[in-house]
C-alpha positions as CSV (number, residue, x, y, z in Angstrom):
1,M,0.0,0.0,0.0
2,M,2.9,2.4,0.8
3,T,4.3,1.9,-2.7
4,T,1.0,2.8,-4.3
5,V,0.7,6.1,-2.3
6,V,4.2,7.2,-3.1
7,G,3.6,6.5,-6.8
8,M,0.4,8.5,-6.9
9,A,2.0,11.4,-5.1
10,Q,4.9,11.5,-7.6
11,Q,2.4,11.5,-10.5
12,S,0.5,14.4,-8.9
13,D,3.7,16.5,-8.5
14,D,4.7,15.9,-12.2
15,A,1.2,17.0,-13.3
16,V,1.6,20.2,-11.3
17,V,5.0,21.0,-12.8
18,A,3.7,20.4,-16.3
19,M,0.7,22.7,-15.8
20,A,3.0,25.4,-14.5
21,T,5.3,25.1,-17.5
22,E,2.3,25.3,-19.9
23,D,1.1,28.5,-18.1
24,V,4.6,30.1,-18.4
25,V,4.7,29.2,-22.1
26,E,1.3,30.7,-22.7
27,Q,2.2,33.9,-20.9
28,T,5.4,34.3,-23.0
29,E,3.8,33.6,-26.3
30,G,3.4,36.7,-28.4
31,V,5.9,38.7,-26.3
32,E,9.0,39.8,-28.3
33,L,12.2,39.3,-26.5
34,Q,14.4,42.5,-26.4
35,A,18.2,42.1,-26.9
36,Q,20.5,43.7,-24.5
37,P,21.9,47.1,-25.9
38,T,25.5,46.8,-27.1
39,M,28.0,49.5,-26.2
40,T,29.4,51.8,-28.9
41,P,33.2,51.8,-29.5
42,N,33.4,55.2,-27.7
43,E,31.5,53.8,-24.7
44,A,33.8,50.8,-24.6
45,R,36.9,53.0,-24.6
46,K,35.4,55.1,-21.8
47,Q,34.7,52.0,-19.7
48,R,38.4,51.0,-20.1
49,G,39.5,54.4,-18.9
50,F,40.3,56.1,-22.3
51,S,38.6,59.4,-22.7
52,T,37.2,60.2,-26.2
53,N,35.9,63.7,-25.2
54,T,39.2,65.1,-24.0
55,C,40.9,67.3,-26.6
56,F,44.6,66.7,-26.1
57,V,45.7,68.0,-29.5
58,P,43.1,70.2,-31.3
59,K,42.4,70.1,-35.0
60,G,44.6,72.4,-37.0
61,Q,47.5,72.6,-34.5
62,W,51.2,72.6,-35.7
63,I,53.8,70.6,-33.8
64,F,57.5,71.4,-33.9
65,G,60.2,69.5,-32.0
66,G,63.0,67.0,-32.2
67,T,65.5,64.9,-30.4
68,A,69.2,65.3,-29.9
69,S,71.8,63.1,-28.2
70,Y,75.6,63.0,-27.7
71,S,77.8,60.3,-26.1
72,A,81.5,59.8,-25.9
73,H,83.8,57.3,-24.4
74,V,87.5,56.8,-23.6
75,N,88.8,53.4,-22.4
76,E,92.3,52.6,-21.2
77,N,93.1,49.0,-20.3
78,Y,89.4,48.4,-19.9
79,K,87.9,44.9,-19.5
80,V,84.5,43.6,-20.3
81,L,83.5,39.9,-20.1
82,V,86.2,38.0,-22.1
83,I,87.7,41.1,-23.8
84,N,90.8,42.6,-22.1
85,D,93.1,45.5,-22.5
86,I,90.7,47.7,-24.4
87,D,92.2,51.0,-25.5
88,S,89.6,53.0,-27.5
89,E,87.9,56.3,-27.9
90,G,84.9,57.5,-29.8
91,Y,81.7,59.5,-29.9
92,T,78.1,59.4,-31.3
93,I,76.0,62.4,-32.3
94,N,72.3,62.2,-33.3
95,V,70.0,65.1,-34.3
96,A,66.4,64.5,-35.5
97,P,64.1,67.6,-35.9
98,M,60.4,67.0,-36.9
99,I,57.4,69.0,-37.9
100,A,53.8,67.7,-37.8
101,F,50.2,68.9,-38.3
102,A,46.9,67.8,-36.7
103,P,44.3,67.4,-39.5
104,W,41.9,65.8,-36.9
105,R,41.6,66.1,-33.2
106,N,44.1,64.0,-31.2
107,M,45.8,62.8,-34.4
108,A,48.9,64.2,-36.2
109,V,50.9,63.4,-39.4
110,G,54.3,64.7,-40.0
111,V,57.9,64.3,-41.3
112,R,61.2,63.8,-39.4
113,F,64.8,64.3,-40.6
114,G,67.8,62.8,-38.9
115,Y,71.5,63.0,-39.0
116,G,74.0,60.9,-37.1
117,R,77.8,60.8,-36.9
118,S,79.9,58.2,-35.0
119,L,83.6,57.6,-34.6
120,L,85.3,54.4,-33.2
121,A,89.0,54.4,-32.7
122,L,90.1,51.0,-31.3
123,D,93.8,50.8,-30.8
124,N,94.0,47.6,-28.9
125,A,91.8,44.7,-27.6
126,A,92.5,41.1,-26.6
127,L,89.9,38.3,-26.7
128,S,90.7,35.4,-24.4
129,I,88.5,32.3,-24.1
130,G,89.7,29.2,-22.2
131,E,93.2,28.3,-21.1
132,G,96.1,26.3,-22.4
133,D,96.2,24.6,-25.9
134,S,92.4,24.6,-26.0
135,G,92.0,28.3,-25.4
136,I,91.3,31.0,-28.0
137,N,93.4,34.2,-28.0
138,M,92.8,37.0,-30.6
139,N,94.2,40.6,-30.7
140,V,93.0,43.7,-32.5
141,D,95.7,46.4,-32.7
142,Y,94.1,48.9,-35.0
143,Y,90.5,49.5,-36.1
144,H,89.2,53.0,-36.9
145,Q,85.8,53.7,-38.4
146,I,83.8,56.9,-39.0
147,R,80.2,56.8,-40.2
148,H,77.6,59.4,-41.3
149,S,73.9,58.5,-41.5
150,Y,70.9,60.2,-42.9
151,T,67.2,59.5,-42.2
152,G,63.9,60.8,-43.6
153,S,60.6,59.6,-42.0
154,L,56.9,60.0,-42.6
155,F,54.8,59.2,-39.5
156,W,51.2,59.1,-38.3
157,R,50.6,59.5,-34.6
158,P,47.2,59.1,-32.8
159,Y,47.0,60.4,-29.2
160,I,45.1,58.7,-26.4
161,P,44.6,61.0,-23.3
162,L,44.9,59.3,-19.9
163,G,41.4,59.6,-18.3
164,E,40.1,63.2,-18.5
165,S,43.6,64.7,-18.4
166,N,44.7,67.0,-21.2
167,R,48.3,67.1,-19.9
168,I,49.4,63.4,-20.3
169,A,48.7,61.1,-23.2
170,I,50.1,58.0,-24.8
171,F,50.6,57.5,-28.6
172,A,51.5,54.8,-31.1
173,E,53.6,56.3,-33.9
174,V,53.7,54.4,-37.2
175,Q,56.7,55.3,-39.3
176,L,57.9,54.9,-42.8
177,N,61.7,55.5,-42.9
178,F,64.2,56.0,-45.6
179,T,67.9,55.8,-44.6
180,G,71.3,56.3,-46.1
181,S,74.8,56.1,-44.7
182,Q,78.5,56.4,-45.6
183,S,81.3,54.7,-43.7
184,R,85.1,54.6,-43.9
185,L,87.2,51.9,-42.2
186,V,90.9,51.5,-41.7
187,A,92.2,48.4,-40.0
188,E,95.3,46.4,-39.5
189,D,95.8,43.5,-41.9
190,G,98.8,41.7,-40.7
191,V,102.5,41.9,-41.5
192,I,103.8,41.3,-45.0
193,D,107.6,41.2,-45.7
194,G,108.3,42.7,-42.3
195,L,106.0,45.7,-42.9
196,Q,102.7,46.4,-41.2
197,N,99.9,46.1,-43.7
198,Y,96.5,47.9,-43.5
199,R,93.2,47.5,-45.3
200,G,90.7,50.2,-46.1
201,R,87.0,50.0,-46.9
202,Y,84.5,52.6,-48.1
203,A,80.8,51.6,-48.0
204,T,77.5,53.3,-48.8
205,T,74.1,52.0,-47.7
206,F,70.5,52.7,-48.6
207,G,67.5,51.2,-47.0
208,A,63.8,51.5,-46.1
209,S,61.8,50.3,-43.1
210,V,58.4,50.4,-41.4
211,G,58.3,50.7,-37.7
212,L,56.0,51.1,-34.7
213,Q,57.2,53.3,-31.9
214,P,54.8,53.9,-28.9
215,G,55.5,56.5,-26.3
216,I,54.2,59.0,-23.8
217,V,53.9,62.7,-23.9
218,A,53.4,65.2,-21.0
219,F,52.9,68.9,-21.1
220,V,55.2,70.9,-18.8
221,T,53.8,74.3,-19.9
222,N,50.8,75.2,-22.1
223,N,52.7,74.8,-25.3
224,T,55.8,72.7,-24.4
225,A,55.8,68.9,-23.9
226,L,58.3,66.2,-23.1
227,E,58.2,62.9,-25.1
228,L,59.6,59.5,-24.4
229,S,59.3,56.7,-27.0
230,I,60.7,53.3,-27.8
231,G,60.6,51.0,-30.8
232,V,58.8,47.7,-30.5
233,F,58.3,46.5,-34.1
234,G,60.2,47.0,-37.4
235,I,60.6,45.6,-40.9
236,G,63.6,46.8,-42.8
237,F,65.6,46.3,-46.0
238,E,69.1,47.6,-46.8
239,R,71.5,47.5,-49.8
240,T,75.2,48.1,-49.2
241,K,77.9,48.7,-51.8
242,Q,81.5,48.7,-50.6
243,I,84.9,49.2,-52.1
244,R,87.9,47.5,-50.4
245,N,91.4,48.9,-50.9
246,Q,90.2,50.9,-53.9
247,I,90.3,47.6,-55.9
248,E,87.6,45.1,-54.8
249,E,84.0,46.0,-55.1
250,G,81.0,44.2,-53.8
251,T,77.3,44.6,-53.1
252,F,75.0,42.8,-50.7
253,T,71.5,43.2,-49.3
254,S,69.9,42.4,-46.0
255,S,66.5,42.4,-44.4
256,D,65.2,41.9,-40.9
257,M,62.0,41.8,-38.9
258,N,61.6,42.1,-35.2
259,F,58.8,42.1,-32.7
260,R,60.8,43.0,-29.6
261,V,61.6,46.1,-27.6
262,N,64.6,47.8,-29.3
263,L,66.6,49.6,-26.6
264,L,68.7,51.3,-29.3
265,S,65.7,53.2,-30.5
266,V,64.7,54.9,-27.2
267,G,64.0,58.5,-27.9
268,F,63.7,61.5,-25.6
269,G,62.7,64.9,-27.0
270,V,60.9,68.2,-26.6
271,S,57.9,69.3,-28.7
272,F,56.2,72.7,-29.1
273,Y,52.5,72.7,-29.9
274,L,51.6,76.0,-31.6
């Protein structure tokens, strides 16, 4: 008898659930479901903390600026890793003025010109790896090189203000670069017939590259800003023609692609927004 009662109770509960489900279906019939509203791109940027209403660079503004750097070194009996007795001196100079125009708000396009000059005068260096008969010992007694480089760039730079601030913003600069350089090298080339022999090389290089250089800009006055940028992506191509000892000629090409932070392309400069 107990089994019969439980079975009847279970059938009764199932009937109640089925009737409730039919009532819900009847109530929702004919009712059009409304989709949740989607955010616009500007609303999504604002939710992430990027302001689209802040005018960091107004339309029609001119931007002038540039970067400059100078470094020099003098080494006497210097040691680094496995290289000993380094006697050298040299310097590097880089100047890169730029001009840009903002055809739209928070966006600029412009050109940049660069010139660089470097000198390396290495009079002595000794490379030592290992000891005894299995060791490697190499000496460089004379290696002098001077290099001139020229760069012309077209760039596009969108600005993204940080929050509602119109003093600090980040940017991602896309660059199209054209480069050229000249270099002269004089180096020791061993002893022949008791006389010290030297080799000389003259080379010219032309190339083009596309790069991405993000950075941050901060206004220190109403019209003056400081900029810091670093390269993170680049695709480049170079063609070099060289003449050795005024007799031998050769040409070679090279290309590269990188997706890493390039510490050699760190730039610090001053810009004027007029």
